[in-house]
ZARO-411304 format. One line per field, with one value per residue: z, x, y negated of N, C-alpha, C in turn; residue number from 1. Coordinates in nm, 2 decimals. Last residue first. Layout:
n.up c(Z ...)
n.east c(X ...)
n.north c(Y ...)
ca.up c(Z ...)
ca.east c(X ...)
ca.north c(Y ...)
c.up c(Z ...)
c.east c(X ...)
c.north c(Y ...)
tormar c(NUM ...)
This chain:
n.up c(0.34 0.01 -0.10 -0.19 0.03 0.28 0.52 0.86 1.06 1.14 1.25 1.44 1.56 1.58 1.72 1.72 2.07 2.27 2.36 2.33 2.54 2.75 2.70 2.75 3.03 3.11 3.04 3.22 3.46 3.43 3.28 3.20 2.95 2.76 2.67 2.36 2.10 1.90 1.92 2.15 2.05 1.90 2.08 2.14 1.92 1.92 2.18 2.14 1.99 2.16 2.39 2.28 2.19 2.46 2.66 2.98 3.19 3.17 2.99 2.97 3.16 3.41 3.70 3.88 3.69 3.47 3.54 3.53 3.26 3.15 3.26 3.15 2.89 2.92 2.99 2.76 2.59 2.70 2.65 2.37 2.28 2.40 2.26 2.00 2.04 2.11 1.87 1.58 1.34 1.07 0.97 0.90 1.06 1.27 1.47 1.38 1.40 1.68 1.76 1.64 1.78 2.04 2.02 1.91 2.10 2.35 2.37 2.17 2.11 2.37 2.42 2.24 2.36 2.61 2.53 2.42 2.66 2.80 2.64 2.68 2.95 2.95 2.82 2.84 2.75 2.44 2.18 2.08 1.82 1.61 1.35 1.32 1.55 1.53 1.29 1.37 1.55 1.37 1.21 1.39 1.42 1.16 0.88 0.65 0.43 0.23 0.19 0.11 0.28 0.19 0.14 0.27 0.29 0.46 0.47 0.71 0.49 0.31 0.19 0.29 0.16 -0.01 -0.26 -0.41 -0.36 -0.54 -0.79 -0.77 -0.54 -0.30 -0.25 -0.43 -0.40 -0.37 -0.10 -0.06 -0.20 -0.03 -0.07 0.04 0.14 0.24 0.54 0.79 1.12 1.39 1.54 1.52 1.25 1.28 1.45 1.29 1.09 1.24 1.34 1.10 1.03 1.24 1.18 0.88 0.74 0.55 0.45 0.29 0.28 0.31 0.25 0.37 0.29 0.07 -0.08 0.00)
n.east c(1.06 1.16 1.37 1.64 1.92 2.00 1.74 1.69 1.76 2.02 2.08 1.87 1.76 1.43 1.15 0.98 0.93 1.18 1.44 1.49 1.35 1.51 1.74 1.65 1.61 1.87 1.96 1.81 1.92 2.19 2.40 2.65 2.62 2.61 2.78 2.79 2.89 2.71 2.69 2.53 2.27 2.10 1.91 1.77 1.59 1.43 1.33 1.14 0.94 0.89 0.79 0.57 0.41 0.47 0.47 0.30 0.20 0.27 0.55 0.80 0.85 0.92 1.05 1.24 1.33 1.27 1.34 1.62 1.66 1.55 1.73 1.97 1.92 1.93 2.19 2.32 2.24 2.37 2.64 2.65 2.57 2.79 3.01 2.95 2.96 3.23 3.37 3.16 3.07 2.94 2.80 2.91 3.10 3.03 3.02 2.80 2.60 2.59 2.52 2.26 2.12 2.13 2.01 1.75 1.63 1.58 1.40 1.20 1.15 1.08 0.85 0.68 0.68 0.57 0.31 0.22 0.20 0.01 -0.22 -0.24 -0.29 -0.54 -0.69 -0.51 -0.29 -0.12 -0.07 0.01 -0.23 -0.40 -0.35 -0.44 -0.35 -0.08 -0.02 -0.05 0.17 0.38 0.34 0.41 0.68 0.79 0.67 0.40 0.21 -0.05 -0.33 -0.47 -0.55 -0.39 -0.14 0.03 0.37 0.57 0.89 1.13 1.29 1.18 1.02 0.78 0.58 0.58 0.46 0.58 0.85 0.89 0.86 1.05 1.32 1.44 1.52 1.74 2.00 2.20 2.20 1.97 1.79 1.59 1.46 1.17 1.02 0.71 0.66 0.48 0.41 0.44 0.50 0.77 0.78 0.66 0.84 1.07 1.01 0.99 1.25 1.41 1.35 1.47 1.75 1.89 2.05 1.89 1.61 1.29 0.96 0.76 0.44 0.20 0.09 0.24 0.05 0.08)
n.north c(-0.51 -0.54 -0.82 -1.04 -1.03 -0.99 -0.93 -0.94 -0.74 -0.75 -0.98 -1.01 -0.69 -0.56 -0.38 -0.17 -0.18 -0.34 -0.38 -0.65 -0.75 -0.66 -0.81 -1.06 -1.03 -1.01 -1.27 -1.42 -1.34 -1.42 -1.60 -1.54 -1.43 -1.62 -1.88 -2.04 -2.05 -1.99 -1.73 -1.71 -1.81 -1.66 -1.58 -1.81 -1.83 -1.61 -1.62 -1.82 -1.67 -1.45 -1.57 -1.70 -1.49 -1.25 -0.96 -0.98 -1.12 -1.47 -1.58 -1.46 -1.16 -1.07 -1.24 -1.31 -1.58 -1.72 -1.98 -1.97 -1.93 -2.17 -2.36 -2.27 -2.35 -2.62 -2.66 -2.57 -2.78 -3.00 -2.92 -2.90 -3.15 -3.30 -3.20 -3.28 -3.56 -3.59 -3.49 -3.52 -3.26 -3.07 -2.76 -2.52 -2.39 -2.24 -2.43 -2.59 -2.40 -2.37 -2.62 -2.64 -2.43 -2.53 -2.78 -2.73 -2.55 -2.69 -2.91 -2.90 -2.63 -2.55 -2.69 -2.56 -2.31 -2.36 -2.43 -2.19 -2.04 -2.19 -2.13 -1.86 -1.85 -1.96 -1.77 -1.46 -1.31 -1.38 -1.31 -1.07 -1.02 -1.06 -1.13 -1.40 -1.53 -1.48 -1.61 -1.88 -1.89 -1.86 -2.09 -2.29 -2.22 -2.26 -2.40 -2.30 -2.09 -2.04 -1.82 -1.60 -1.40 -1.19 -1.28 -1.53 -1.63 -1.85 -1.99 -2.13 -2.36 -2.65 -2.85 -2.92 -2.77 -2.50 -2.48 -2.68 -2.63 -2.42 -2.55 -2.77 -2.71 -2.69 -2.44 -2.40 -2.49 -2.32 -2.30 -2.15 -1.92 -1.71 -1.39 -1.26 -0.96 -0.83 -0.63 -0.45 -0.49 -0.46 -0.67 -0.68 -0.78 -1.03 -1.15 -1.14 -1.32 -1.55 -1.58 -1.59 -1.85 -1.99 -1.92 -1.82 -1.65 -1.53 -1.73 -1.69 -1.59 -1.31 -1.21 -0.96 -0.72 -0.48 -0.22 0.12)
ca.up c(0.48 0.10 -0.09 -0.19 -0.10 0.21 0.42 0.74 1.01 1.08 1.15 1.32 1.57 1.51 1.73 1.61 1.94 2.22 2.38 2.24 2.41 2.74 2.69 2.62 2.94 3.13 2.98 3.07 3.43 3.45 3.30 3.32 3.07 2.81 2.74 2.49 2.21 1.93 1.80 2.15 2.14 1.83 2.02 2.23 1.94 1.79 2.15 2.21 1.95 2.03 2.40 2.34 2.09 2.38 2.56 2.85 3.22 3.20 3.03 3.00 3.04 3.29 3.59 3.93 3.82 3.46 3.52 3.66 3.36 3.12 3.29 3.29 2.92 2.88 3.08 2.89 2.56 2.70 2.79 2.46 2.25 2.43 2.41 2.03 2.00 2.21 2.00 1.67 1.44 1.14 1.01 0.82 0.96 1.14 1.47 1.40 1.27 1.59 1.80 1.60 1.63 2.01 2.07 1.84 1.97 2.34 2.46 2.22 2.00 2.29 2.50 2.22 2.22 2.60 2.60 2.33 2.55 2.85 2.65 2.54 2.90 3.02 2.76 2.88 2.80 2.59 2.21 2.14 1.91 1.74 1.39 1.22 1.52 1.65 1.30 1.27 1.60 1.48 1.15 1.34 1.54 1.22 1.02 0.69 0.56 0.22 0.25 0.01 0.29 0.23 0.03 0.32 0.21 0.47 0.40 0.63 0.52 0.41 0.13 0.35 0.13 0.12 -0.15 -0.42 -0.29 -0.40 -0.76 -0.77 -0.67 -0.34 -0.17 -0.46 -0.40 -0.51 -0.16 -0.02 -0.21 -0.09 -0.04 -0.08 0.18 0.14 0.46 0.68 0.98 1.30 1.52 1.65 1.28 1.19 1.49 1.42 1.06 1.17 1.43 1.19 0.94 1.22 1.30 0.94 0.84 0.67 0.43 0.38 0.21 0.39 0.19 0.39 0.30 0.20 -0.09 0.00)
ca.east c(1.12 1.06 1.34 1.49 1.86 2.07 1.83 1.68 1.62 1.97 2.17 1.87 1.83 1.56 1.25 0.98 0.91 1.05 1.38 1.56 1.31 1.37 1.75 1.69 1.49 1.78 2.02 1.80 1.77 2.15 2.25 2.63 2.65 2.49 2.81 2.73 2.98 2.74 2.75 2.67 2.35 2.20 1.99 1.87 1.69 1.48 1.44 1.26 1.00 0.95 0.91 0.67 0.49 0.39 0.53 0.34 0.26 0.19 0.41 0.79 0.82 0.97 0.95 1.13 1.36 1.26 1.20 1.55 1.71 1.50 1.58 1.95 1.94 1.80 2.09 2.33 2.20 2.22 2.59 2.69 2.49 2.65 3.00 2.96 2.83 3.13 3.37 3.26 3.04 3.05 2.79 2.80 3.15 3.03 3.13 2.93 2.63 2.62 2.65 2.37 2.14 2.19 2.14 1.84 1.67 1.67 1.51 1.25 1.18 1.19 0.97 0.71 0.73 0.71 0.40 0.24 0.29 0.14 -0.17 -0.22 -0.16 -0.43 -0.68 -0.61 -0.41 -0.15 -0.13 0.11 -0.12 -0.46 -0.31 -0.47 -0.49 -0.15 -0.01 -0.13 0.03 0.36 0.33 0.28 0.59 0.79 0.70 0.54 0.24 0.10 -0.26 -0.43 -0.62 -0.53 -0.22 -0.06 0.25 0.50 0.76 1.06 1.25 1.26 1.14 0.89 0.59 0.64 0.42 0.44 0.79 0.90 0.78 0.91 1.27 1.40 1.42 1.61 1.89 2.17 2.32 1.97 1.93 1.59 1.58 1.23 1.11 0.81 0.65 0.58 0.37 0.43 0.35 0.71 0.84 0.60 0.70 1.07 1.03 0.87 1.14 1.41 1.30 1.33 1.68 1.80 2.12 1.93 1.75 1.39 1.06 0.84 0.57 0.28 0.01 0.25 0.13 0.00)
ca.north c(-0.48 -0.51 -0.68 -1.01 -1.03 -1.10 -0.89 -1.02 -0.76 -0.62 -0.94 -1.09 -0.81 -0.55 -0.49 -0.26 -0.11 -0.33 -0.25 -0.56 -0.78 -0.61 -0.66 -1.03 -1.06 -0.90 -1.15 -1.44 -1.32 -1.28 -1.61 -1.62 -1.34 -1.58 -1.76 -2.03 -2.07 -2.14 -1.78 -1.67 -1.89 -1.72 -1.47 -1.77 -1.93 -1.65 -1.53 -1.85 -1.80 -1.43 -1.49 -1.78 -1.56 -1.35 -1.04 -0.92 -0.99 -1.36 -1.61 -1.61 -1.23 -0.99 -1.23 -1.23 -1.51 -1.58 -1.95 -2.00 -1.84 -2.04 -2.36 -2.26 -2.20 -2.56 -2.71 -2.50 -2.64 -2.99 -2.95 -2.78 -3.03 -3.33 -3.18 -3.14 -3.50 -3.63 -3.42 -3.56 -3.36 -3.12 -2.90 -2.56 -2.49 -2.18 -2.33 -2.65 -2.46 -2.25 -2.57 -2.73 -2.42 -2.40 -2.77 -2.82 -2.51 -2.58 -2.90 -3.03 -2.73 -2.49 -2.71 -2.70 -2.33 -2.31 -2.53 -2.30 -2.00 -2.19 -2.27 -1.91 -1.80 -2.03 -1.90 -1.55 -1.24 -1.41 -1.44 -1.16 -0.97 -1.03 -1.00 -1.30 -1.54 -1.44 -1.46 -1.82 -1.91 -1.76 -1.96 -2.28 -2.22 -2.13 -2.43 -2.34 -2.15 -2.05 -1.93 -1.69 -1.53 -1.17 -1.24 -1.43 -1.62 -1.73 -2.00 -2.02 -2.22 -2.58 -2.80 -2.98 -2.92 -2.54 -2.39 -2.66 -2.74 -2.39 -2.44 -2.79 -2.70 -2.83 -2.49 -2.34 -2.59 -2.35 -2.36 -2.29 -1.97 -1.85 -1.47 -1.33 -1.07 -0.85 -0.75 -0.45 -0.53 -0.34 -0.64 -0.64 -0.65 -0.93 -1.14 -1.07 -1.18 -1.50 -1.58 -1.47 -1.74 -2.00 -1.88 -1.91 -1.73 -1.45 -1.70 -1.75 -1.66 -1.41 -1.23 -1.09 -0.84 -0.56 -0.34 0.00)
c.up c(0.56 0.23 0.00 -0.18 -0.09 0.07 0.36 0.64 0.88 1.02 1.09 1.21 1.44 1.53 1.65 1.61 1.83 2.09 2.32 2.25 2.31 2.60 2.68 2.60 2.80 3.04 2.99 3.00 3.28 3.42 3.31 3.36 3.20 2.94 2.82 2.55 2.35 2.04 1.81 2.03 2.14 1.92 1.94 2.17 2.02 1.80 2.02 2.19 2.01 1.97 2.26 2.35 2.15 2.27 2.48 2.76 3.09 3.22 3.06 3.05 3.07 3.17 3.48 3.82 3.86 3.58 3.52 3.65 3.49 3.22 3.26 3.33 3.07 2.91 3.05 2.99 2.69 2.67 2.79 2.60 2.34 2.40 2.46 2.18 2.03 2.17 2.10 1.80 1.52 1.23 1.07 0.85 0.86 1.03 1.34 1.40 1.27 1.46 1.72 1.64 1.59 1.86 2.03 1.89 1.90 2.20 2.44 2.30 2.05 2.18 2.42 2.30 2.19 2.46 2.59 2.40 2.46 2.74 2.70 2.55 2.76 2.97 2.82 2.81 2.85 2.63 2.35 2.17 1.96 1.84 1.53 1.27 1.42 1.62 1.42 1.28 1.50 1.53 1.26 1.28 1.49 1.34 1.11 0.83 0.58 0.34 0.24 0.06 0.18 0.23 0.06 0.20 0.26 0.38 0.41 0.56 0.67 0.41 0.22 0.28 0.18 0.11 -0.01 -0.31 -0.30 -0.32 -0.61 -0.74 -0.67 -0.48 -0.20 -0.38 -0.44 -0.52 -0.31 -0.09 -0.18 -0.09 -0.11 -0.03 0.05 0.18 0.35 0.60 0.89 1.16 1.44 1.64 1.42 1.23 1.41 1.47 1.18 1.14 1.37 1.28 1.02 1.13 1.29 1.07 0.92 0.77 0.56 0.35 0.31 0.30 0.26 0.30 0.29 0.19 0.04 0.00)
c.east c(1.01 1.12 1.22 1.47 1.72 2.03 1.90 1.78 1.61 1.83 2.13 1.97 1.84 1.63 1.38 1.09 0.91 1.04 1.24 1.51 1.36 1.32 1.61 1.70 1.53 1.66 1.93 1.85 1.75 2.01 2.19 2.49 2.63 2.51 2.69 2.75 2.92 2.83 2.78 2.75 2.50 2.30 2.11 1.96 1.81 1.58 1.50 1.37 1.13 1.01 0.98 0.80 0.59 0.47 0.43 0.40 0.30 0.27 0.34 0.65 0.80 0.95 1.01 1.02 1.23 1.30 1.18 1.40 1.64 1.53 1.51 1.80 1.92 1.81 1.96 2.23 2.21 2.17 2.44 2.63 2.52 2.56 2.85 2.94 2.83 2.99 3.26 3.26 3.16 3.01 2.92 2.78 3.04 3.08 3.14 3.04 2.77 2.67 2.69 2.51 2.26 2.22 2.21 1.99 1.77 1.72 1.61 1.38 1.25 1.24 1.09 0.83 0.76 0.76 0.54 0.33 0.32 0.24 -0.03 -0.17 -0.13 -0.30 -0.56 -0.59 -0.52 -0.28 -0.15 0.06 -0.04 -0.35 -0.37 -0.45 -0.53 -0.30 -0.08 -0.14 -0.07 0.22 0.30 0.25 0.45 0.69 0.68 0.55 0.38 0.14 -0.11 -0.35 -0.58 -0.61 -0.36 -0.15 0.16 0.38 0.70 0.93 1.22 1.22 1.24 1.03 0.72 0.67 0.47 0.38 0.64 0.83 0.78 0.82 1.11 1.34 1.37 1.49 1.75 2.05 2.29 2.09 1.94 1.74 1.57 1.34 1.18 0.90 0.75 0.56 0.49 0.38 0.33 0.57 0.78 0.65 0.63 0.92 1.02 0.89 1.02 1.30 1.30 1.27 1.53 1.73 2.02 2.00 1.80 1.53 1.16 0.95 0.64 0.41 0.09 0.16 0.13 0.09)
c.north c(-0.40 -0.47 -0.66 -0.86 -1.00 -1.11 -1.02 -0.98 -0.83 -0.64 -0.80 -1.04 -0.88 -0.69 -0.46 -0.36 -0.20 -0.25 -0.23 -0.41 -0.68 -0.64 -0.60 -0.88 -1.02 -0.91 -1.03 -1.32 -1.33 -1.26 -1.47 -1.64 -1.41 -1.49 -1.71 -1.89 -2.06 -2.16 -1.93 -1.72 -1.84 -1.80 -1.53 -1.66 -1.87 -1.77 -1.56 -1.75 -1.83 -1.56 -1.47 -1.70 -1.66 -1.41 -1.13 -1.01 -0.91 -1.23 -1.48 -1.64 -1.38 -1.07 -1.14 -1.21 -1.44 -1.50 -1.79 -1.95 -1.85 -1.93 -2.23 -2.27 -2.18 -2.41 -2.63 -2.54 -2.55 -2.85 -2.94 -2.80 -2.91 -3.21 -3.20 -3.11 -3.35 -3.57 -3.46 -3.49 -3.40 -3.24 -2.94 -2.71 -2.54 -2.26 -2.25 -2.54 -2.52 -2.31 -2.45 -2.68 -2.52 -2.39 -2.64 -2.80 -2.60 -2.56 -2.79 -3.02 -2.85 -2.58 -2.66 -2.74 -2.47 -2.33 -2.49 -2.41 -2.11 -2.14 -2.27 -2.05 -1.84 -1.98 -1.98 -1.68 -1.33 -1.34 -1.48 -1.30 -1.08 -0.98 -0.96 -1.16 -1.43 -1.43 -1.41 -1.67 -1.86 -1.77 -1.85 -2.15 -2.21 -2.12 -2.31 -2.38 -2.19 -2.14 -1.92 -1.81 -1.63 -1.30 -1.22 -1.39 -1.50 -1.73 -1.86 -2.07 -2.21 -2.43 -2.73 -2.94 -2.98 -2.69 -2.44 -2.57 -2.74 -2.50 -2.40 -2.67 -2.71 -2.83 -2.63 -2.39 -2.53 -2.45 -2.40 -2.37 -2.12 -1.90 -1.61 -1.42 -1.13 -0.97 -0.75 -0.58 -0.53 -0.37 -0.51 -0.60 -0.59 -0.79 -1.03 -1.05 -1.09 -1.36 -1.51 -1.46 -1.61 -1.89 -1.88 -1.85 -1.82 -1.53 -1.63 -1.71 -1.72 -1.46 -1.34 -1.09 -0.96 -0.68 -0.42 -0.12)
tormar c(212 211 210 209 208 207 206 205 204 203 202 201 200 199 198 197 196 195 194 193 192 191 190 189 188 187 186 185 184 183 182 181 180 179 178 177 176 175 174 173 172 171 170 169 168 167 166 165 164 163 162 161 160 159 158 157 156 155 154 153 152 151 150 149 148 147 146 145 144 143 142 141 140 139 138 137 136 135 134 133 132 131 130 129 128 127 126 125 124 123 122 121 120 119 118 117 116 115 114 113 112 111 110 109 108 107 106 105 104 103 102 101 100 99 98 97 96 95 94 93 92 91 90 89 88 87 86 85 84 83 82 81 80 79 78 77 76 75 74 73 72 71 70 69 68 67 66 65 64 63 62 61 60 59 58 57 56 55 54 53 52 51 50 49 48 47 46 45 44 43 42 41 40 39 38 37 36 35 34 33 32 31 30 29 28 27 26 25 24 23 22 21 20 19 18 17 16 15 14 13 12 11 10 9 8 7 6 5 4 3 2 1)
């Protein structure tokens, strides 16, 4: 049977990984289309007609005909469509969204920028690098403190908050962050890795278009 979803992205992209991870954990096979950012494929008219921001990821849903962008919005859409990882109550749903907004504001930028700096994708002066490293560690400490005595960020089960934030924290070591100093966070990452369907980013996203 043909896959319902087609994910457009690049294997280096944390936001693309978030969406792929959500689909994998939900047991949804999907088609994957590699977008060559270096060649500017994301800025071509055909792609922009589907993804107005000229970014990745882009998710196409053949069942509804919708073309979706922005990873957090896509995760919320998948909750509604698949009925999984949305939280066990209206309050948990709200709290999961709060963590996703917090992630965008306080964590993702610092982790992703540090990783890009170390990979040579971006360059910045030492004060900027130190700022991202400091702020990133502050955010990781917030997570570590919150996870004291908890298995998941919200409620008693995994939600899109866990998926969204895992899609950032898993790249932190590549940015020079030492996760071993955050015991609660490390235990949470191990729980994520033990979930059925889980695959790390270096195994989930192909480097060429294919079915996953």
